[in-house]
Biotite code that builds the C-alpha atoms (Angstrom):
import biotite.structure as struc

atoms = struc.array([
    struc.Atom([-7.945, -49.910, 31.883], chain_id="A", res_id=1, res_name="MET", atom_name="CA", element="C"),
    struc.Atom([-7.979, -50.563, 28.119], chain_id="A", res_id=2, res_name="LYS", atom_name="CA", element="C"),
    struc.Atom([-10.060, -47.429, 27.555], chain_id="A", res_id=3, res_name="LEU", atom_name="CA", element="C"),
    struc.Atom([-7.534, -45.253, 29.417], chain_id="A", res_id=4, res_name="ILE", atom_name="CA", element="C"),
    struc.Atom([-4.547, -46.584, 27.482], chain_id="A", res_id=5, res_name="SER", atom_name="CA", element="C"),
    struc.Atom([-6.416, -46.181, 24.182], chain_id="A", res_id=6, res_name="SER", atom_name="CA", element="C"),
    struc.Atom([-7.167, -42.557, 25.044], chain_id="A", res_id=7, res_name="LEU", atom_name="CA", element="C"),
    struc.Atom([-3.509, -41.969, 25.882], chain_id="A", res_id=8, res_name="CYS", atom_name="CA", element="C"),
    struc.Atom([-2.510, -43.266, 22.468], chain_id="A", res_id=9, res_name="LEU", atom_name="CA", element="C"),
    struc.Atom([-5.025, -41.031, 20.722], chain_id="A", res_id=10, res_name="ILE", atom_name="CA", element="C"),
    struc.Atom([-3.636, -37.981, 22.494], chain_id="A", res_id=11, res_name="GLY", atom_name="CA", element="C"),
    struc.Atom([-0.067, -38.804, 21.537], chain_id="A", res_id=12, res_name="THR", atom_name="CA", element="C"),
    struc.Atom([0.403, -38.762, 17.752], chain_id="A", res_id=13, res_name="PRO", atom_name="CA", element="C"),
    struc.Atom([3.906, -40.223, 17.981], chain_id="A", res_id=14, res_name="ALA", atom_name="CA", element="C"),
    struc.Atom([2.533, -43.335, 19.654], chain_id="A", res_id=15, res_name="LEU", atom_name="CA", element="C"),
    struc.Atom([-0.770, -43.576, 17.804], chain_id="A", res_id=16, res_name="ALA", atom_name="CA", element="C"),
    struc.Atom([0.578, -43.225, 14.264], chain_id="A", res_id=17, res_name="GLU", atom_name="CA", element="C"),
    struc.Atom([3.875, -43.679, 12.504], chain_id="A", res_id=18, res_name="ALA", atom_name="CA", element="C"),
    struc.Atom([5.459, -40.905, 10.510], chain_id="A", res_id=19, res_name="CYS", atom_name="CA", element="C"),
    struc.Atom([5.412, -41.721, 6.802], chain_id="A", res_id=20, res_name="PRO", atom_name="CA", element="C"),
    struc.Atom([8.631, -41.868, 4.848], chain_id="A", res_id=21, res_name="ALA", atom_name="CA", element="C"),
    struc.Atom([10.110, -38.525, 3.909], chain_id="A", res_id=22, res_name="VAL", atom_name="CA", element="C"),
    struc.Atom([9.663, -37.720, 0.218], chain_id="A", res_id=23, res_name="THR", atom_name="CA", element="C"),
    struc.Atom([12.999, -38.066, -1.537], chain_id="A", res_id=24, res_name="ASP", atom_name="CA", element="C"),
    struc.Atom([13.858, -34.622, -2.896], chain_id="A", res_id=25, res_name="GLN", atom_name="CA", element="C"),
    struc.Atom([17.598, -35.315, -3.173], chain_id="A", res_id=26, res_name="SER", atom_name="CA", element="C"),
    struc.Atom([17.628, -34.969, -6.971], chain_id="A", res_id=27, res_name="GLN", atom_name="CA", element="C"),
    struc.Atom([15.964, -31.534, -6.912], chain_id="A", res_id=28, res_name="ARG", atom_name="CA", element="C"),
    struc.Atom([18.192, -30.395, -4.033], chain_id="A", res_id=29, res_name="ILE", atom_name="CA", element="C"),
    struc.Atom([21.274, -31.468, -6.016], chain_id="A", res_id=30, res_name="ALA", atom_name="CA", element="C"),
    struc.Atom([19.986, -29.521, -9.037], chain_id="A", res_id=31, res_name="GLU", atom_name="CA", element="C"),
    struc.Atom([19.428, -26.415, -6.900], chain_id="A", res_id=32, res_name="ILE", atom_name="CA", element="C"),
    struc.Atom([22.960, -26.683, -5.500], chain_id="A", res_id=33, res_name="VAL", atom_name="CA", element="C"),
    struc.Atom([24.319, -26.698, -9.062], chain_id="A", res_id=34, res_name="VAL", atom_name="CA", element="C"),
    struc.Atom([22.085, -23.736, -9.944], chain_id="A", res_id=35, res_name="GLU", atom_name="CA", element="C"),
    struc.Atom([23.313, -21.824, -6.868], chain_id="A", res_id=36, res_name="LEU", atom_name="CA", element="C"),
    struc.Atom([26.887, -22.250, -8.070], chain_id="A", res_id=37, res_name="GLY", atom_name="CA", element="C"),
    struc.Atom([25.855, -20.804, -11.430], chain_id="A", res_id=38, res_name="GLN", atom_name="CA", element="C"),
    struc.Atom([23.674, -17.999, -10.065], chain_id="A", res_id=39, res_name="ALA", atom_name="CA", element="C"),
    struc.Atom([24.620, -14.621, -11.525], chain_id="A", res_id=40, res_name="ARG", atom_name="CA", element="C"),
    struc.Atom([23.469, -12.561, -8.592], chain_id="A", res_id=41, res_name="GLY", atom_name="CA", element="C"),
    struc.Atom([22.154, -12.583, -5.069], chain_id="A", res_id=42, res_name="GLU", atom_name="CA", element="C"),
    struc.Atom([18.549, -12.132, -6.231], chain_id="A", res_id=43, res_name="GLY", atom_name="CA", element="C"),
    struc.Atom([18.733, -15.286, -8.327], chain_id="A", res_id=44, res_name="GLU", atom_name="CA", element="C"),
    struc.Atom([20.312, -17.125, -5.382], chain_id="A", res_id=45, res_name="ALA", atom_name="CA", element="C"),
    struc.Atom([17.524, -15.955, -3.039], chain_id="A", res_id=46, res_name="GLN", atom_name="CA", element="C"),
    struc.Atom([14.892, -17.508, -5.290], chain_id="A", res_id=47, res_name="VAL", atom_name="CA", element="C"),
    struc.Atom([16.782, -20.806, -5.196], chain_id="A", res_id=48, res_name="LEU", atom_name="CA", element="C"),
    struc.Atom([17.236, -20.557, -1.418], chain_id="A", res_id=49, res_name="ASN", atom_name="CA", element="C"),
    struc.Atom([13.493, -20.082, -0.985], chain_id="A", res_id=50, res_name="ARG", atom_name="CA", element="C"),
    struc.Atom([12.910, -23.237, -2.997], chain_id="A", res_id=51, res_name="GLU", atom_name="CA", element="C"),
    struc.Atom([15.343, -25.132, -0.771], chain_id="A", res_id=52, res_name="LEU", atom_name="CA", element="C"),
    struc.Atom([13.522, -23.932, 2.335], chain_id="A", res_id=53, res_name="TRP", atom_name="CA", element="C"),
    struc.Atom([10.189, -24.978, 0.812], chain_id="A", res_id=54, res_name="GLU", atom_name="CA", element="C"),
    struc.Atom([11.602, -28.471, 0.308], chain_id="A", res_id=55, res_name="ILE", atom_name="CA", element="C"),
    struc.Atom([13.221, -28.691, 3.740], chain_id="A", res_id=56, res_name="TRP", atom_name="CA", element="C"),
    struc.Atom([10.159, -27.408, 5.596], chain_id="A", res_id=57, res_name="THR", atom_name="CA", element="C"),
    struc.Atom([7.694, -29.655, 3.770], chain_id="A", res_id=58, res_name="ASP", atom_name="CA", element="C"),
    struc.Atom([7.105, -32.213, 6.520], chain_id="A", res_id=59, res_name="ALA", atom_name="CA", element="C"),
    struc.Atom([6.118, -35.813, 5.721], chain_id="A", res_id=60, res_name="PRO", atom_name="CA", element="C"),
    struc.Atom([2.495, -35.441, 6.898], chain_id="A", res_id=61, res_name="ASP", atom_name="CA", element="C"),
    struc.Atom([0.048, -33.031, 8.529], chain_id="A", res_id=62, res_name="GLU", atom_name="CA", element="C"),
    struc.Atom([0.968, -34.132, 12.057], chain_id="A", res_id=63, res_name="ILE", atom_name="CA", element="C"),
    struc.Atom([4.669, -33.483, 11.460], chain_id="A", res_id=64, res_name="ALA", atom_name="CA", element="C"),
    struc.Atom([3.907, -30.225, 9.639], chain_id="A", res_id=65, res_name="GLN", atom_name="CA", element="C"),
    struc.Atom([1.857, -29.048, 12.601], chain_id="A", res_id=66, res_name="SER", atom_name="CA", element="C"),
    struc.Atom([4.739, -29.796, 14.982], chain_id="A", res_id=67, res_name="MET", atom_name="CA", element="C"),
    struc.Atom([7.239, -28.067, 12.708], chain_id="A", res_id=68, res_name="LEU", atom_name="CA", element="C"),
    struc.Atom([5.023, -25.015, 12.262], chain_id="A", res_id=69, res_name="ASP", atom_name="CA", element="C"),
    struc.Atom([4.369, -24.812, 15.999], chain_id="A", res_id=70, res_name="GLU", atom_name="CA", element="C"),
    struc.Atom([8.077, -25.019, 16.818], chain_id="A", res_id=71, res_name="GLY", atom_name="CA", element="C"),
    struc.Atom([9.022, -22.395, 14.254], chain_id="A", res_id=72, res_name="MET", atom_name="CA", element="C"),
    struc.Atom([6.246, -20.087, 15.422], chain_id="A", res_id=73, res_name="SER", atom_name="CA", element="C"),
    struc.Atom([7.260, -20.464, 19.057], chain_id="A", res_id=74, res_name="ARG", atom_name="CA", element="C"),
    struc.Atom([10.907, -19.865, 18.186], chain_id="A", res_id=75, res_name="ARG", atom_name="CA", element="C"),
    struc.Atom([10.075, -16.716, 16.240], chain_id="A", res_id=76, res_name="SER", atom_name="CA", element="C"),
    struc.Atom([8.208, -15.392, 19.298], chain_id="A", res_id=77, res_name="SER", atom_name="CA", element="C"),
    struc.Atom([11.200, -16.254, 21.542], chain_id="A", res_id=78, res_name="TYR", atom_name="CA", element="C"),
    struc.Atom([9.399, -19.134, 23.296], chain_id="A", res_id=79, res_name="ASP", atom_name="CA", element="C"),
    struc.Atom([12.487, -21.305, 23.063], chain_id="A", res_id=80, res_name="PHE", atom_name="CA", element="C"),
    struc.Atom([11.285, -23.874, 25.601], chain_id="A", res_id=81, res_name="MET", atom_name="CA", element="C"),
    struc.Atom([7.997, -24.317, 23.744], chain_id="A", res_id=82, res_name="GLY", atom_name="CA", element="C"),
    struc.Atom([9.869, -24.523, 20.443], chain_id="A", res_id=83, res_name="ALA", atom_name="CA", element="C"),
    struc.Atom([12.257, -27.116, 21.850], chain_id="A", res_id=84, res_name="ARG", atom_name="CA", element="C"),
    struc.Atom([9.303, -29.197, 23.089], chain_id="A", res_id=85, res_name="ASN", atom_name="CA", element="C"),
    struc.Atom([7.631, -29.058, 19.667], chain_id="A", res_id=86, res_name="ALA", atom_name="CA", element="C"),
    struc.Atom([10.857, -30.080, 17.911], chain_id="A", res_id=87, res_name="PHE", atom_name="CA", element="C"),
    struc.Atom([11.455, -32.863, 20.467], chain_id="A", res_id=88, res_name="ASP", atom_name="CA", element="C"),
    struc.Atom([8.020, -34.259, 19.596], chain_id="A", res_id=89, res_name="ARG", atom_name="CA", element="C"),
    struc.Atom([8.791, -33.865, 15.889], chain_id="A", res_id=90, res_name="LEU", atom_name="CA", element="C"),
    struc.Atom([12.084, -35.784, 15.971], chain_id="A", res_id=91, res_name="VAL", atom_name="CA", element="C"),
    struc.Atom([10.486, -38.472, 18.148], chain_id="A", res_id=92, res_name="ASP", atom_name="CA", element="C"),
    struc.Atom([7.632, -38.785, 15.652], chain_id="A", res_id=93, res_name="TYR", atom_name="CA", element="C"),
    struc.Atom([9.733, -38.419, 12.462], chain_id="A", res_id=94, res_name="CYS", atom_name="CA", element="C"),
    struc.Atom([13.291, -39.521, 13.253], chain_id="A", res_id=95, res_name="PRO", atom_name="CA", element="C"),
    struc.Atom([14.180, -39.567, 9.541], chain_id="A", res_id=96, res_name="HIS", atom_name="CA", element="C"),
    struc.Atom([13.129, -35.964, 8.846], chain_id="A", res_id=97, res_name="TYR", atom_name="CA", element="C"),
    struc.Atom([16.266, -33.797, 8.777], chain_id="A", res_id=98, res_name="ALA", atom_name="CA", element="C"),
    struc.Atom([14.525, -30.468, 9.300], chain_id="A", res_id=99, res_name="GLU", atom_name="CA", element="C"),
    struc.Atom([13.255, -31.510, 12.731], chain_id="A", res_id=100, res_name="GLY", atom_name="CA", element="C"),
    struc.Atom([16.861, -31.879, 13.880], chain_id="A", res_id=101, res_name="TYR", atom_name="CA", element="C"),
    struc.Atom([17.982, -28.724, 12.081], chain_id="A", res_id=102, res_name="ASN", atom_name="CA", element="C"),
    struc.Atom([15.277, -26.612, 13.720], chain_id="A", res_id=103, res_name="GLN", atom_name="CA", element="C"),
    struc.Atom([15.922, -28.094, 17.166], chain_id="A", res_id=104, res_name="ARG", atom_name="CA", element="C"),
    struc.Atom([19.612, -27.367, 16.657], chain_id="A", res_id=105, res_name="ALA", atom_name="CA", element="C"),
    struc.Atom([18.788, -23.737, 15.872], chain_id="A", res_id=106, res_name="PHE", atom_name="CA", element="C"),
    struc.Atom([16.841, -23.398, 19.125], chain_id="A", res_id=107, res_name="VAL", atom_name="CA", element="C"),
    struc.Atom([19.730, -24.967, 21.032], chain_id="A", res_id=108, res_name="ASN", atom_name="CA", element="C"),
    struc.Atom([22.169, -22.632, 19.273], chain_id="A", res_id=109, res_name="TYR", atom_name="CA", element="C"),
    struc.Atom([20.078, -19.605, 20.240], chain_id="A", res_id=110, res_name="LEU", atom_name="CA", element="C"),
    struc.Atom([20.132, -20.849, 23.846], chain_id="A", res_id=111, res_name="ASN", atom_name="CA", element="C"),
    struc.Atom([23.925, -21.232, 23.765], chain_id="A", res_id=112, res_name="GLY", atom_name="CA", element="C"),
    struc.Atom([23.647, -25.028, 23.989], chain_id="A", res_id=113, res_name="LYS", atom_name="CA", element="C"),
    struc.Atom([26.220, -25.547, 21.275], chain_id="A", res_id=114, res_name="PHE", atom_name="CA", element="C"),
    struc.Atom([27.068, -29.168, 22.155], chain_id="A", res_id=115, res_name="ASP", atom_name="CA", element="C"),
    struc.Atom([23.410, -30.176, 21.851], chain_id="A", res_id=116, res_name="GLU", atom_name="CA", element="C"),
    struc.Atom([23.045, -28.176, 18.633], chain_id="A", res_id=117, res_name="ALA", atom_name="CA", element="C"),
    struc.Atom([26.060, -29.917, 17.127], chain_id="A", res_id=118, res_name="LEU", atom_name="CA", element="C"),
    struc.Atom([24.577, -33.371, 17.794], chain_id="A", res_id=119, res_name="ILE", atom_name="CA", element="C"),
    struc.Atom([21.359, -32.416, 16.014], chain_id="A", res_id=120, res_name="ASP", atom_name="CA", element="C"),
    struc.Atom([23.184, -30.779, 13.104], chain_id="A", res_id=121, res_name="LEU", atom_name="CA", element="C"),
    struc.Atom([25.269, -33.898, 12.590], chain_id="A", res_id=122, res_name="ASP", atom_name="CA", element="C"),
    struc.Atom([22.071, -35.980, 12.596], chain_id="A", res_id=123, res_name="ARG", atom_name="CA", element="C"),
    struc.Atom([20.430, -33.629, 10.070], chain_id="A", res_id=124, res_name="ALA", atom_name="CA", element="C"),
    struc.Atom([23.496, -33.892, 7.837], chain_id="A", res_id=125, res_name="LEU", atom_name="CA", element="C"),
    struc.Atom([23.536, -37.693, 8.153], chain_id="A", res_id=126, res_name="ASP", atom_name="CA", element="C"),
    struc.Atom([19.994, -37.675, 6.756], chain_id="A", res_id=127, res_name="ILE", atom_name="CA", element="C"),
    struc.Atom([20.501, -34.896, 4.169], chain_id="A", res_id=128, res_name="THR", atom_name="CA", element="C"),
    struc.Atom([24.231, -34.429, 3.502], chain_id="A", res_id=129, res_name="PRO", atom_name="CA", element="C"),
    struc.Atom([23.726, -31.390, 1.249], chain_id="A", res_id=130, res_name="ASN", atom_name="CA", element="C"),
    struc.Atom([21.484, -29.528, 3.716], chain_id="A", res_id=131, res_name="HIS", atom_name="CA", element="C"),
    struc.Atom([23.253, -26.199, 3.258], chain_id="A", res_id=132, res_name="ILE", atom_name="CA", element="C"),
    struc.Atom([21.488, -24.520, 6.189], chain_id="A", res_id=133, res_name="ALA", atom_name="CA", element="C"),
    struc.Atom([22.475, -27.330, 8.562], chain_id="A", res_id=134, res_name="ALA", atom_name="CA", element="C"),
    struc.Atom([26.045, -27.149, 7.287], chain_id="A", res_id=135, res_name="LEU", atom_name="CA", element="C"),
    struc.Atom([26.301, -23.380, 7.751], chain_id="A", res_id=136, res_name="SER", atom_name="CA", element="C"),
    struc.Atom([24.593, -23.791, 11.138], chain_id="A", res_id=137, res_name="GLY", atom_name="CA", element="C"),
    struc.Atom([27.233, -26.345, 12.045], chain_id="A", res_id=138, res_name="LYS", atom_name="CA", element="C"),
    struc.Atom([29.959, -23.846, 11.134], chain_id="A", res_id=139, res_name="ALA", atom_name="CA", element="C"),
    struc.Atom([28.357, -21.202, 13.370], chain_id="A", res_id=140, res_name="LEU", atom_name="CA", element="C"),
    struc.Atom([27.951, -23.730, 16.178], chain_id="A", res_id=141, res_name="THR", atom_name="CA", element="C"),
    struc.Atom([31.600, -24.771, 15.940], chain_id="A", res_id=142, res_name="LEU", atom_name="CA", element="C"),
    struc.Atom([32.536, -21.087, 16.172], chain_id="A", res_id=143, res_name="MET", atom_name="CA", element="C"),
    struc.Atom([30.385, -20.852, 19.296], chain_id="A", res_id=144, res_name="GLY", atom_name="CA", element="C"),
    struc.Atom([32.365, -23.750, 20.738], chain_id="A", res_id=145, res_name="LEU", atom_name="CA", element="C"),
    struc.Atom([35.640, -21.986, 19.909], chain_id="A", res_id=146, res_name="GLY", atom_name="CA", element="C"),
    struc.Atom([36.543, -24.625, 17.315], chain_id="A", res_id=147, res_name="ARG", atom_name="CA", element="C"),
    struc.Atom([37.335, -22.010, 14.664], chain_id="A", res_id=148, res_name="ASN", atom_name="CA", element="C"),
    struc.Atom([39.660, -24.018, 12.425], chain_id="A", res_id=149, res_name="ALA", atom_name="CA", element="C"),
    struc.Atom([37.074, -26.781, 12.142], chain_id="A", res_id=150, res_name="GLU", atom_name="CA", element="C"),
    struc.Atom([34.348, -24.175, 11.609], chain_id="A", res_id=151, res_name="ALA", atom_name="CA", element="C"),
    struc.Atom([36.255, -22.663, 8.697], chain_id="A", res_id=152, res_name="GLN", atom_name="CA", element="C"),
    struc.Atom([36.457, -26.051, 6.958], chain_id="A", res_id=153, res_name="VAL", atom_name="CA", element="C"),
    struc.Atom([32.710, -26.623, 7.409], chain_id="A", res_id=154, res_name="VAL", atom_name="CA", element="C"),
    struc.Atom([31.871, -23.084, 6.314], chain_id="A", res_id=155, res_name="LEU", atom_name="CA", element="C"),
    struc.Atom([33.935, -23.521, 3.163], chain_id="A", res_id=156, res_name="ARG", atom_name="CA", element="C"),
    struc.Atom([32.031, -26.745, 2.405], chain_id="A", res_id=157, res_name="ALA", atom_name="CA", element="C"),
    struc.Atom([28.728, -24.866, 2.767], chain_id="A", res_id=158, res_name="ALA", atom_name="CA", element="C"),
    struc.Atom([29.997, -22.057, 0.551], chain_id="A", res_id=159, res_name="LEU", atom_name="CA", element="C"),
    struc.Atom([31.064, -24.537, -2.117], chain_id="A", res_id=160, res_name="GLU", atom_name="CA", element="C"),
    struc.Atom([27.382, -25.513, -2.346], chain_id="A", res_id=161, res_name="MET", atom_name="CA", element="C"),
    struc.Atom([26.065, -21.963, -2.003], chain_id="A", res_id=162, res_name="ASN", atom_name="CA", element="C"),
    struc.Atom([28.577, -19.161, -2.557], chain_id="A", res_id=163, res_name="PRO", atom_name="CA", element="C"),
    struc.Atom([25.845, -16.599, -1.781], chain_id="A", res_id=164, res_name="TRP", atom_name="CA", element="C"),
    struc.Atom([25.515, -17.436, 1.924], chain_id="A", res_id=165, res_name="LEU", atom_name="CA", element="C"),
    struc.Atom([25.749, -14.381, 4.164], chain_id="A", res_id=166, res_name="HIS", atom_name="CA", element="C"),
    struc.Atom([28.039, -16.402, 6.442], chain_id="A", res_id=167, res_name="GLU", atom_name="CA", element="C"),
    struc.Atom([30.769, -16.003, 3.806], chain_id="A", res_id=168, res_name="ARG", atom_name="CA", element="C"),
    struc.Atom([31.668, -12.795, 5.660], chain_id="A", res_id=169, res_name="ALA", atom_name="CA", element="C"),
    struc.Atom([32.902, -15.013, 8.510], chain_id="A", res_id=170, res_name="LEU", atom_name="CA", element="C"),
    struc.Atom([35.673, -16.601, 6.453], chain_id="A", res_id=171, res_name="LEU", atom_name="CA", element="C"),
    struc.Atom([39.090, -15.827, 7.854], chain_id="A", res_id=172, res_name="GLU", atom_name="CA", element="C"),
    struc.Atom([40.665, -16.118, 4.398], chain_id="A", res_id=173, res_name="GLU", atom_name="CA", element="C"),
    struc.Atom([38.681, -15.439, 1.208], chain_id="A", res_id=174, res_name="PRO", atom_name="CA", element="C"),
    struc.Atom([37.875, -18.304, -1.120], chain_id="A", res_id=175, res_name="MET", atom_name="CA", element="C"),
    struc.Atom([39.293, -18.238, -4.619], chain_id="A", res_id=176, res_name="GLU", atom_name="CA", element="C"),
    struc.Atom([35.751, -17.958, -5.981], chain_id="A", res_id=177, res_name="THR", atom_name="CA", element="C"),
    struc.Atom([34.718, -15.044, -3.749], chain_id="A", res_id=178, res_name="ASP", atom_name="CA", element="C"),
    struc.Atom([31.909, -12.988, -5.174], chain_id="A", res_id=179, res_name="LEU", atom_name="CA", element="C"),
])
């Protein structure tokens, strides 16, 4: 009996090992947000956005990275159920890793499960309040729920951090700092 339960633990990374703490990148993210506000063009902003995505998608360890990569790969090949399963395992394994929630929210959004997406986006933003992608995703999700006034407020908050977001085209009234 002990042998069977030991084998079960080996096969289940979430039970066999604990996810290490997420590396604190909040200072660099804050610097990038400032740089985005000062960017002189979309090309400069794209370089900064790529750096943000490199930070956000750098999982705490190889196990988490494997789950994240699997989920993103499955999502990009339209295997939404497989992607959801990978992201479920990721958030169970690393409950303090914002990108696991953000990616699961994206899969839920693509499946029209806006209520579930919103829960995950709020969790991602609790962990990383200046996660611009989660914030713009929340705006899109609120639009999907028909909560347009609320979505506009959230979208404006995302655009204050990154005025170069393509979602700026969804503003009902232009911002004073429109590009």
